[in-house]
Structures are given as structure tokens and as C-alpha cells.
C-alpha positions in Angstrom: 55.7 130.0 174.3 55.6 126.9 176.5 58.6 124.7 176.5 59.2 121.3 178.1 62.7 119.8 178.4 63.1 116.2 179.6 66.3 114.9 181.0 68.3 111.8 180.0 66.0 109.0 178.9 67.3 105.8 180.5 66.9 102.5 178.7 63.8 100.7 177.6 61.7 101.7 180.7 62.5 105.4 180.0 61.6 105.2 176.4 58.3 103.5 177.2 57.5 106.1 179.8 58.1 108.9 177.3 55.9 107.2 174.7 53.2 106.6 177.3 53.1 110.1 178.9 54.5 112.7 176.6 51.4 112.9 174.3 49.3 113.6 177.4 51.6 116.2 178.8 51.7 118.0 175.4 47.9 118.3 175.4 47.4 119.0 179.1 50.1 121.7 179.3 49.5 123.1 175.8 53.2 122.7 175.0 54.6 124.5 171.9 58.0 122.8 171.9 59.6 119.7 173.5 63.3 118.8 173.8 64.2 115.3 175.0 67.8 114.2 175.9 68.1 110.7 174.4 71.8 110.1 175.5 71.1 106.8 177.3 67.9 105.7 175.7 69.4 102.5 174.1 70.6 100.0 176.7 71.8 102.9 178.8 74.6 103.8 176.3 73.8 106.1 173.4 70.8 106.2 171.1 69.9 104.0 168.1 68.1 105.3 165.0 65.0 103.3 165.7 64.8 104.5 169.3 65.4 108.1 168.1 62.4 107.7 165.8 60.3 106.4 168.7 61.1 109.5 170.8 60.2 111.8 167.9 57.0 110.0 167.3 56.1 110.3 170.9 56.1 114.1 170.7 59.7 115.3 170.9 60.4 118.1 168.5 64.2 117.7 169.1 66.3 115.0 170.6 69.8 115.9 172.1 72.6 113.4 172.7 75.8 113.8 174.8 79.2 112.1 175.4 77.7 108.7 174.4 76.4 110.2 171.1 77.8 107.5 168.9 78.0 104.5 171.1 75.2 103.0 168.9 77.0 102.9 165.6 74.0 103.3 163.4 73.6 106.9 164.8 76.7 107.8 162.7 74.6 107.6 159.6 71.1 108.2 161.1 72.0 111.7 162.4 73.1 112.8 158.9 69.5 112.3 157.6 67.6 113.4 160.7 68.2 117.1 161.6 66.0 116.9 164.7 68.7 114.9 166.4 71.6 117.0 167.7 75.0 115.9 169.0 77.2 118.2 171.1 78.6 121.0 169.0 82.1 120.8 170.6 82.4 117.0 169.8 85.1 115.9 167.4 85.2 118.1 164.2 85.0 114.9 162.2 81.7 113.9 163.9 78.6 113.7 161.7 75.5 115.8 162.3 75.1 119.2 163.9 75.2 120.6 167.4 72.7 123.4 166.8 69.6 124.0 164.8 66.8 126.6 164.4 63.3 125.2 164.4 60.2 126.9 163.2 57.3 126.9 165.6 54.1 128.6 164.5 56.0 131.4 162.9 58.5 131.7 165.7 62.2 130.6 165.6 63.6 128.4 168.3 67.3 127.7 168.6 68.4 124.5 170.2 72.1 123.9 170.9 74.0 121.4 172.9 77.6 121.5 174.3 79.7 119.2 176.4 81.4 120.3 179.6 85.1 119.7 180.2 85.5 119.2 184.0 85.6 115.5 185.1 84.7 114.4 181.6 86.6 111.4 180.1 87.6 113.0 176.8 89.1 116.4 176.2 86.3 118.1 174.3 86.7 121.6 172.8 85.9 124.7 174.8 82.1 124.8 175.1 82.0 128.6 175.8 83.8 129.3 172.5 81.6 126.9 170.6 78.4 128.6 171.9 79.7 132.1 171.4 79.7 131.5 167.6 76.0 130.4 167.8 74.9 133.3 169.9 76.6 135.8 167.6 74.8 134.4 164.5 71.5 133.8 166.3 70.9 136.7 168.8 67.9 136.3 171.1 65.1 138.7 170.1 66.7 139.1 166.7 67.3 136.0 164.6 65.5 133.8 167.1 62.5 134.1 169.4 63.8 131.5 171.9 67.1 129.8 172.6 67.4 126.5 174.5 70.9 125.3 175.6 71.5 121.7 176.8 74.8 121.6 178.7 75.9 118.0 179.1 78.3 118.2 181.9 79.5 116.5 185.1 80.5 119.4 187.4 77.8 121.6 188.9 80.2 124.5 189.1 80.8 124.4 185.3 77.0 124.2 184.7 76.4 127.2 186.9 79.1 129.2 185.2 77.6 128.4 181.9 74.1 129.5 183.1 75.4 132.9 184.1 77.4 133.2 180.9 74.2 132.4 178.9 72.0 134.9 180.8 70.6 137.5 178.4 71.5 135.3 175.4 69.4 132.2 176.0 65.9 131.5 177.2 66.8 128.3 179.0 70.1 126.8 180.0 69.6 123.3 181.5 72.2 120.8 182.5 72.1 117.1 181.8 74.3 114.0 182.3 74.3 113.3 186.1 70.8 111.7 186.1 70.1 113.5 189.4 67.5 116.4 189.3 68.7 119.5 191.2 66.3 121.8 193.1 67.6 125.2 191.9 65.2 126.0 189.1 65.3 129.8 188.7 65.2 132.7 186.3 68.6 134.6 186.2 68.7 138.4 186.3 68.6 138.9 182.5 65.9 136.4 181.8 67.5 133.0 181.3 65.7 130.1 182.9 68.2 127.9 184.7 68.4 124.4 186.2 71.7 122.7 187.1 70.5 119.3 186.1 67.2 118.0 184.7 67.6 114.5 186.1 66.7 111.4 184.1 63.6 109.8 182.7 64.3 106.5 184.5 63.7 104.3 187.5 65.0 106.1 190.6 65.2 102.9 192.6 68.5 102.3 190.9 72.0 103.7 190.7 71.6 106.6 188.3 69.3 104.5 186.2 71.2 101.2 186.3 70.1 98.0 188.2 71.6 98.2 191.6 73.5 95.0 192.1 76.5 95.5 189.7 77.2 99.1 190.7 77.0 98.1 194.4 79.4 95.2 193.8 81.9 97.5 192.2 81.7 100.2 194.9 82.0 97.6 197.7 84.6 95.2 196.2 86.2 97.2 193.4 85.7 94.3 191.1 83.4 94.1 188.1 81.4 91.0 187.4 78.8 91.9 184.9 77.8 94.7 182.5 75.6 97.5 183.8 72.0 97.0 182.9 69.3 99.7 182.9 66.7 99.4 185.7 63.2 98.4 184.5 61.1 99.6 187.4 58.5 102.4 187.5 59.9 105.5 185.7 59.8 109.2 186.8 59.9 111.7 183.9 62.2 114.4 185.1 62.8 117.8 183.5 61.8 121.4 183.4 58.9 123.5 182.1 59.5 127.0 181.0 57.3 129.8 179.7 59.0 132.4 177.4 57.8 135.9 176.6 57.8 137.7 173.3 61.3 139.1 173.9 62.7 135.6 174.4 63.2 135.9 178.1 61.8 133.4 180.5 58.8 134.4 182.6 58.2 131.1 184.5 60.1 128.0 185.3 58.9 124.9 187.1 60.6 121.6 187.8 58.9 118.5 186.3 58.6 115.1 187.9 55.8 112.8 186.7 55.2 109.3 187.8 57.6 106.9 189.5 59.1 107.2 192.9 59.8 111.0 193.2 57.2 113.5 194.5 55.2 114.9 191.6 56.0 118.4 190.2 54.9 120.4 187.2 53.2 123.6 186.0 
């Protein structure tokens, strides 16, 4: 099974790049399943229902969210009627939608789950390890599911690495999102879990983590805000990870993905 995971889609430019390039990548790489993190796809803060539809129509099989899951208020209702959009499973217990789902792919079962980290995050979310433990117990790899993909939306690299080792043997892929900076540590852990600390973003890298440079620079230099942050609109790099998964649910290959934009190209 060939899986593509794309990191945080950043604003209008990121959405357009996914729409422009994902259909080609699905065909060229013979992809079986695609997950896209849409956390920042609408004005850099959250995801609207219409933009979620656009990502799904472009070829995403599943769209994950993050700590800004409901910044766009129409997502509160949209997610109830669109099971292909997942919010973090350790979000508020009153939150609509689901944090995990099993998808059917040509007779094979693919689990996708998302959790939020706790270190350096603004809100005190529930323990992500306990939340995922319940999912792993009811959907064992090689039993109830043929593949398991975990999106860990988290600030601290140490927390992501700890989660990767904890998922080893129980997930096919554990990939971090949230920081918008792709890391260079793609690897397969000893028990077969493909791992990447952060997938990076689908956005303009001539920016400050996807935002136009002037306002973030002003705030760093002066400590004073003047305007709202606005997503950068330059040439976009699609960043993420490509994984091949064997019949036992263990990863057999992992490659970083960078397509277009300002970063050196990478892919299978």
C-alpha cells in the first residue's frame, strides 16, 4: 500500500497548490491513500467547509485538523456530516466530529487518528497517549486494520519522538504536524513504524512559517503588533512524507516529500 501524507496546508496559496498538484502525484506515484492536514487552509487559521470540500475533491481521502480545528465556525456543523474530516481525538469532549476513523481501501482497512500534544501548547488538552491507547486496543494493526496512520499535532520535537517510539509496532506511520518546518529524520523504527518528526507545510517558504514576513518581523523586533498575520502568497512547496506499507501493516519504505516552491525537491 502506498500512502502520501501532506503537512499543514497554509492559506489560499497552499490550497491552490494541492488542487494543482495532488491529482498528478496520485497518478504518478500510484497512491492508494492520501491524508492532508488542513489545519491552516483558511486564512491561515482553521478550515472552512468549502475549503475542506476543495481538498477532498483534489484527491485527499482524509483531512485532519489541529488546535485551530474550529476557528472557522462553520466547521462545527460541517464536520458532523463529513466523516472524512477528523479533529484531534483529545480535544474537548463536547467537540463535534471524530478523532479517528477506519477507511476502506480496495478491501483493506486503514485507520487514521489524530491527537494533540501537550507540551508548549496553549490549551491543556487531554493526555494524547491515553486517547490513542483506546484506539490501538480496538483496532490492532494486522488484525482489525491493515494500516494505521497517526497525525500528532504537537509543538515539541521531544514529545513527537516519544510518541513515535510509543506507536512503534502499533502504527504504520506516526508523523508530526503543527510547526510548519519539515524535519530531516524520516526513518522506520525497529518494529516497523515509519516516523517523521514534522511533515512541514504546504505553503510559501519565503515567509515566517507560512505568514507574510513584515508583521511577524515587526513583532519580533519591536514587540508591538500593528496588523493581523496574513498567509504568504508566493510559490508553494508541497511538503510531507511518502510511505509504503507491507501486508503485515509495517512500513517498508519512507521518503520525504518536497514538490515545487523554494525547497530542494524530494519524493519516491
